[in-house]
Structures are given as C-alpha cells and as structure tokens.
N, C-alpha and C positions, 0 to 999 in steps of 0.2 A: 783310372779304372772305375767303371760304374759300381755302385754299392753292392748289388747282389753278387756280381763276379768277384768282388773283393772279399765278401764273406765266404765264398766257396773256395777261392784259390789261395787266400792268405794262409789259412790253416794247413792246406795241402802242401804248399811251398814251404811253410814253416816246418811241417813234418819231415820233408825231405832234408831241410837244413839240419834238423835235429839228428837225423840218421847220419849225416856227414860228420857230426860232432864226434861220433865214435864212442865205444864203450869205455875208453880210458878217461873221457871227460864227462862223467855222469853229472857233475855239478852244473856244467854248462848246458847240458841237455835239459836239466830240470828248469833252470832259469829261463832259457830260451823258450821252452814249452809254455811256461807261465806267462811270459811276455806276449807271445803270439796269441794265446787263448784270451788273455785280458784285452788285447787290442781288438780281437774279433768281437768280444762281448760289447765293448764300448761303441764300436762302429754299428753294431746291430741296434743300438738304442735309436739310431736315426730312422730305422724302419717304423718304430713306435711313434716318435715325435713328428715324423714327416708324413704319416699315413693319413689320408683323407677318409674319415669315417662316414661321410655322407654318400659315398658311391660304392657300388659293387664291382666297378671296373678294376682290371688288373693295374697295379701301380709299380713303379720302379722297373718298368719293362726294359728289356734288352733283347735285340734280335740281330743275329749275324748268320750268314750262310755257313753251313758246316759240310754236309755231303749233298751238294746241289743236285747231282744226278738223280737222287732219290727224294728230293724236296725236304731234306732234313736240315733243321736250323738249330742253332744255339739260341734258344728262345727262353728267356727267364721273365718272371713276373710274380707278384704276390697279391693276395687279397686278404680278407679278414680271417680266413681259415689258416693261411700259411704263416702270417706274421707271428701269431702267438707261438706256433710250433718252432719257428726259427729262433725266436727269443729264448724258448725253453732249451733248445740245443746249445746255443752259445752260452747260456747261463751255466750249464753243467760242465762246459769245457774247463774253466779254471778250477772248479771244485774237484774234478777227477784228478787233475795234475797235483793239486795240493794234498788230496787224500793219499796219493801214492808216493808222496815226497820221500818219506823215510821207509815205507813198507817195501817198495820195490828196490832191490839191491842188485839183481842180475839183469844184464841187458837193458839198462835204464833207457838208453837212447831209443831202442826199438819199441819199448813199451810206450813211451811218451809220443813217439812219432806215429804209432798206430792210432792213438786216440785223436791226434790232431788231424790226420788224414781222414779218419772216420767222421769227424765233425764237419769237415768241408763237404764230404760226400752226402751226408744227411741234409745239410742245408741245400745242396743241389736237388735232392729229392723233393723238398718242400717248395722249391722255386721253379722247377722245370715246367715249361708249358709246351714242349715238344714231346710227343709220345716216346720216341726212341731215346731221346736224351734222358727222360724220366727213367726208362728201363735200365739204361747204362748206370746211372747213379744208384738205382734201386738194387742192382746186383753187385755193383762194385763195393758198396758199404759192407757186404757180407765178408769180404776178404780180410779187412783189419780185425773184425770181431772173431773170425775163425782163428786168426793167428794169436789174438790175445788169450782166448780160452785154451788153445792148443799149446802155447808156450809157457804161460804163467798160471795155468789151471791146476786142479787137484789131481789125485791119483788116477781117476777115470776120465781124464780130459780128452783122450783120443776118441773114446766112445761118444762123449758129449759133443765134441766138435763135428764128428762125422754125422751124427744124428741131426744136429743143428743145421748143418749145411745142406744135407739131403732134403729135409723137410722144407726149408725156406727156398732152396733153389728149385726143386721140382715143382712146387706150387706156382712159382712165377713163370715157368715155361708155358703153362696154359695161358697166362696173361699175355705173353709174347705172341702166341698164335693169334689171340684176339686183336692185339695191336696191329699185327701185319694185315689181318683181314680188314680192319678199319681203314688202313692206308690204301689197300687195293681198291676198296669200294669208293672211298672219298677222294683219293688222290692227294691227300695231305696227311702230315703227322701232327698237325696242330690240334691240341686237346680241346681248345675252346671251340674250334669248328666242328669237332666230333660231337660236342654237346647239342648242336642243332641239326646234325645229320640224321635224316629219316632212316629207320630200320624196321624190318618186319618183326612181328612178335617172336617167330621162331629164332631169328638171328639174335634178337635181344636176349632170349633165354640162354643161348649158348655162350654169348659174350658175358652175360651176368655170371654164369657158372665158372667161366675162365677167370674172371676177376675175383670171384669168391674163393677159388682155389689159392690164389696168390695172397689175398688180403686176410682171409680167415686164418691162415697159418701164421701170419705176422702178428696178429693181435695178441695171443692166439685164441681161437674159439674152440669150444668142445665140438668134436672129439679129436681135433688135430693139435691138441695142446701139449702132448706128452713130452715134446722136445724141451719145453721151457724149464721145468723143474731140474732136469738133468743139466742143462746149460748153466743155470744159476748156481747149482751146487758146486760144479767144477770150476766156474769162472772165478778169476780174482775179483776183489771188491769193485774195482773200477769197471770191469766188464759187466758185472751184475747191475751196477748203477746205470750205465748207458743203455744196456739191454732193456731194463724195466722203464727207465725214465723217457727214453727217446724212441728206440727201435719199435717197441710195441705200438706206438702212436702212428707209425707209418701205415699200418693196416687200416686204422680208422680214417686216416687222411685219404687213403686210396679209395675207400668207399665213397667219400665225399667228392673227390675229384673225378672218379671214373664211373663207378657203378650207378650212383643215383642219377646224375645228369645224362649219361650216355645211354643207359638202359632203364629209363623210368618205368616203362610198362612192365617189363620183366621184374623189376624191383617191387612193383605194386603187387604183381601176381604171386611172387614168392616171398612176400614179406612175412608170411606165417612161419616159413622155415627159419628165417633169421631171428624172428622174435622168439621162436621156440628154443633155438640153440642158445640165444642170449640168456633166457630165463634158466635153462639148464646150467649154464655157466655160473649164474648168480647164486642159485640155490645148491645144486649138487656139489659144485667145486667148493662152495663155502663149507659144506660138511666134510669134504676131503681135507680141507685146511685144518679142521679141528683135530684130525687124527694124526697130524704130523709130529714127529719127534725132533726133526732137524729144523732149526730156525730159518735157514734159507729156503727150505722147501715150503715151510708154512707161508712165508712172505710171497714166494713164487705162486703158490695156489691162490693166495689172496689177490694177487695181481690179476689172475685169470678171471676170478669172480668179479672184481671191480671193473675190469675192462668189458665185461658183459653189459654194463650200463651204457657203454659207448654205442655198441651196435643196437641195443634196445632203443636208445634215444633217437637214433637215425631212422630206424625202420618203422617205429610206431607212427611216424608221420603219415604213412599211407593209410593205416587203420583210422587215424584221426580224421583225415579228409573224407574217408568213406562214411564216417558218422556225421558228415555235413558240418564239421567244425569250421569256424571262420579262418583258421590257419594259425591262430595265436598259440594253440596247444602244440601244433606241429613245430612252430618256431621255438617254443619252450623246450621241446624234446631235443632238437638239433643243437640249440645253444647249451643245453645241459650236457649233451654228449661231449661238446668241445671243452666245456669247463671241467668235466670229469677227466678228460685226457690230460689237461694241464695240471690239475690237482693231483692226479695219480702219479704224474711224473715227479712232482716234488716229494710226495709222501713215500712212494716206493723207493725212490733214490735215497731218501733219508734213512729209511729202515735198513736197506742193504748196507749203508755206511755204518749204521749202529752195529749191525752184526759183524762187520769188518773190524770195528774197534774191539769188540770182545774176542774175536778170533785171533787178532794179532797178539793178544795177551795170553790167552788160554789154549789156543790152537785146537779148539773144539767148537762145533756148531750144534752139538747135541744139547737139547734143553735140560736133560737130567744132570748135566755137568755144572749147572749154574744154580742160582738161588741166593737171595740176600745181597745182590749186587749193589743195592742202594746203600748198604752199610759202608762200602769201601769206595764207591764211585757215585756220590750224590749228584754231581753235575751231569754225568752221563745218564743217570736214572731220570733226571728231569727231562732231558731231551727225548729219551727213548719213550717215556710215558706219554709225552706230548704227541709224538708221531704215531704211536699206537692208538691213542684216543682219536686222532684225526683219521686214522685208518678205519676206525669203527664208525665214523660219520658223526662225530660230536659237533653240535652247533657251535659256530664261532671259528671253526677250522675249515679249510678248503674241502676236506673230505665230505662235508655235509652239503655244500652248495650244489655241486653237479648232480649228486644222487637225488637230492630233494627235487630239483628241477625235472629230472627224468621221471621220478615217481609221480609228481603232479601231472605231467603230460600224459603218463600212462593211464591215469584215471579217465581222461577224455577218450581213450581208445577202448579200455575194458577194465572193469574193477579187478578182474582176476590177474591181469597183467600187473597192475599196481600192487596187488596183494603179494604176488610172488616176488616182485622186485623189492618190496618193503621188507621181506624176510632177511635181506642182506644186513639191515640195521641190527637185527638180532644176532645173526650168524657172525657178522663182522665184530660186534661187541664181544661175542663169546670167545672166538679164537684170539682176538687181540688182548682182551683183558685176562684170559687164561694164561697167555704168554707173559703178561706183566706179572701175574701172581707167581708163576713158576721161576721166572728169571730174575726179576727186579726185587720182589719182596720175598717174604718167607725166610726160612733158616738157610744159612750158608751150607750148601751141599758139597762143596769141593774146597779142599784146603787151599787150592790155587786162588780161589776168590778172595780169601783173606789177605792175600798179598798184592791184590790189584792196585794199580795207580789210576787215579781219575784222569779224565781226558786232559790233554795238554792244550796249549794255545792254538796250535794248528788244527786239531780236531774240533775244538770249541768254535773256531771261526767257521769251519765248513758246516757244522750242525746248526750254529746260530743263524747263519744266512738262510738256511733252509727253513728254520723255525719261523723266521720273519716272513718268508714267502707264504708258508702255510697259513699263518694267521692273517696276513694281509688280504689274501684272496678270500679267506673265510669271513672276514669282517667287511671287506670293501670289494666285492666282485664286479661292480659296475664298469670300471675301465676295461676289463677283459671282455665283458659282454658287449659293451658299446663298440669295441673294435671289430666284432664279427657280425653285428646286427644287420647291416646292409647286405653282406654276403649271404647270410642265412636267408633273408627275404628273396634274394635272387635265385638261390638254389631251390627254394620252394616253388617259385614260378616255373622252374624247369620240370620238377617232378609231377606237377599237376597237369602238365600239357602232354598229351599223347604224341609219340613220335612214330607210331606205326605207319609204315609206308603203304 
C-alpha cells in the first residue's frame, strides 16, 4: 500500500481492531492502540526523509477512480504545507494514548479507537487533493471528537458537543456549496486544477466567504470562537490536546489550500477584514484570557489569540505586495504562519496535558484551588513553567519563532499591524506568568496540594518529549522552514497573479 494511504488507513483499521477487542480486554486495547500509533509515527518519518525540498510539486501522489460518473477520484499528495502538519498529527497519536493509559477506565477500547480513527481522518484532510475527498475527511473527523467529548467529557458535555458540532458543521456547509459550484463550472474536483481556473471577481467573493465560513470556525477566529472554550472545558484531556494541537490547524491549512490560491483577487480585496479579525483575536482575546479563573479556559482563549498570528501572517502578504515589496516579506509572513501552527500545536497540547495532570490529582481546574505546587511537584513545575514561558513567546522556544517572523513581516505592511501584533508578547507574558504565580509558586492554597505526588514516569515521558520539541524548534527552526520554502514561493506566485475571468 502506498505511504499516504497507509498513514490514513492503518490507524483507521487499527481503531476498528481496537473496537473489536471489547471492553473486557482494556489492556489489549491500550497496547494495540500504542502499537498502531507508534507504527504510524515511524512510517510518517519517510515523508520527511523522502521529501524533495527543491520543488513545489506534489509528492507521494496516489490517484485512483472513486465515483467516476462525477469525476471524483481518490487523489492524495503532499507538499511543504502538508508534510509538517501530517508529522504533527502522527506525533501526537502515541502521546494521547500514553496520556490516557491510566486515566481512562471506562470504555477504554472505544476511547482509544476514537483517537486512532480521528488520526487517520486528519491525515486524510492534509493529503486529499480531490475536493470532495477533502470534504469527506473534513466532516468525518468531527464524529470521533463529538463522541470523545460527549462520552468522556464533563458535566456540561452535551451542551458542549452540540455547540461544537453545530458551529463546525454549519460553517462547512457553505464550503460544500462552493466546492459544488467549482465542480459545475470547471468539470473537475481536482483542487490543483481549481488553483488555475479563472473566476470573476463576484464569484471569487462568494467563494471566499464560503471558505471563510468553514475555516474561520475551525481556527477559530473572532467572533465565531465561542464554541472552543466550552469544548475544551468539557473535553477529556486527550480531546483537548487533539483539538488544540491538530484540529485548529485545519482551518489555517484550508486558507492555504483553498482561499488564497483559488480566490486570490477576493483574498486581496478582503484582506483588511481578515487582518482586522486577526488583530482583534490577538489583542482582545488576550485580555479575555487574563480574566479567566479556569485553567483550561485560559489556555483555550490563549489558543485563539495565538492562532490569530496564523491568519495575520497569511493575509498580510497582500498588503506587503501592495507596498511594492519584493516578496521576501510576504514569504516571511506565510512561513511564520506555518511555524506558528506547528509551534502552537506542541505548546497548547503540552499545556492541556499539564492541566490534565493536576486535574487527575485534585479534580479541579479552578486556579484558586492551587498555589505552591512547586513544593510538592518540582518536576511537574519545571515542565509547566517551560511551556508557559514558551506560550508567552520566550526566545529559545518555538513560541518565539513563528510570532517573531509574523511581526517582522507585519512591519513591511504597516507599523500599526506590527504594533498590535507585538502586544501579544506583553499580554501572553501577562496571563502566562500570572498563571505561574498563582498555581506553581506562592503559598499552598489547598490542603490537597500538600499531598500531591510528582509526575510519574509515564507523564514525564509525554511532557519530556514535548519539551524537546518546543526547544528544538525554538533553537533550530531551519529544517521546518526549509521543508516549506518552495511551496511558499509557489503559493505567492498564485496570489500575485489575477484570475479574474
């Protein structure tokens, strides 16, 4: 089986096998899930080692007929944008399994199977080159997450799951209408052919708004962000990790694969809207994060703020080109957006795992119930402080690299864009370090904290691997940037060329 199909179907078939293990054999379900997720991770390394960085062409392509009467194909392929996101997806597969090893005691086989199937579907999203195939994967991945939150979530899980599903599903209906229109006009479902298909300005505007409805909800952008804090608060730790680390990135990837190359003229005309919404997310949501008393909600709002850098980095490219820039600033912005997506995946996933460690011991996410955790959990405190410093954009961590690249690129578009974006360094430090002060240091506020045990070997393994990733990208980002450089240059060629018919 070709590599991309293997990366999609191995975890899905593995998930079905775990389901068949049954609830009576929880140990088998755990070990089988770990084996499948590790196998998928190791096979995904071939994407990195075998990827030709000198070309922007799709690689590892597969194409087979699917629904021939409608010219629909099972068409897969990856470029410099897809490979890092697939690696991020497979990286978190084993970590989520290990994180839930002892915590999940009910319906273990269903829990593990949901994450394996979700992993395969998300890899499918990042590798699909047929429009309808993309949509099928895009929608199907909602089902396992819906079940994870609904079955293993908190007291208000039903409300959170319905809100999550309605927001994400209804937004993508508009995208489906746009995809069907493109098929009717072009006679093909091939995404790469849509990139070169001429469209009038009016059509581009409507298509752009349809794509915006789908992808803005996924990121999520202000003001369609309200489902995310509720979903995070009610989701189990593993659900929050995958939601923050992977699912939010699908929105940014959608802008790169659909909005920018298919509707470049409309993207240029409406860039002010996306830039404005991005800066509102960066600044306003940063202040909202400061006011939170629930650790999960604070990190959730922090995610919205940091993901604002992704859309900012993508859409300031148009403002930079209008200023007669050579294109280097635009490339810096797009590459910064991609680095920010990968970095945010590691940092946000690690922070939700840290909250999960505390919740498993104290059964509270309220900040007021903690204080002085460093006295009883020094190793946990070390990792938590590292990830919170990375979240605030400390140099030497991955949290600094992407944001710094986007801020530098913003200067080429407008000083005020850069100024507003730069405020996140202050706000991020404010809510991150205030959380450190109230939870990690200070006086012990709860008698339960005095009895806490430090992280065990399983938890140390998960947090240690993520710490290495955060520091590695922070100190040596060039392998990641080199991976996407040719694809970024190709994307910029598309967006500067008008497609108005």
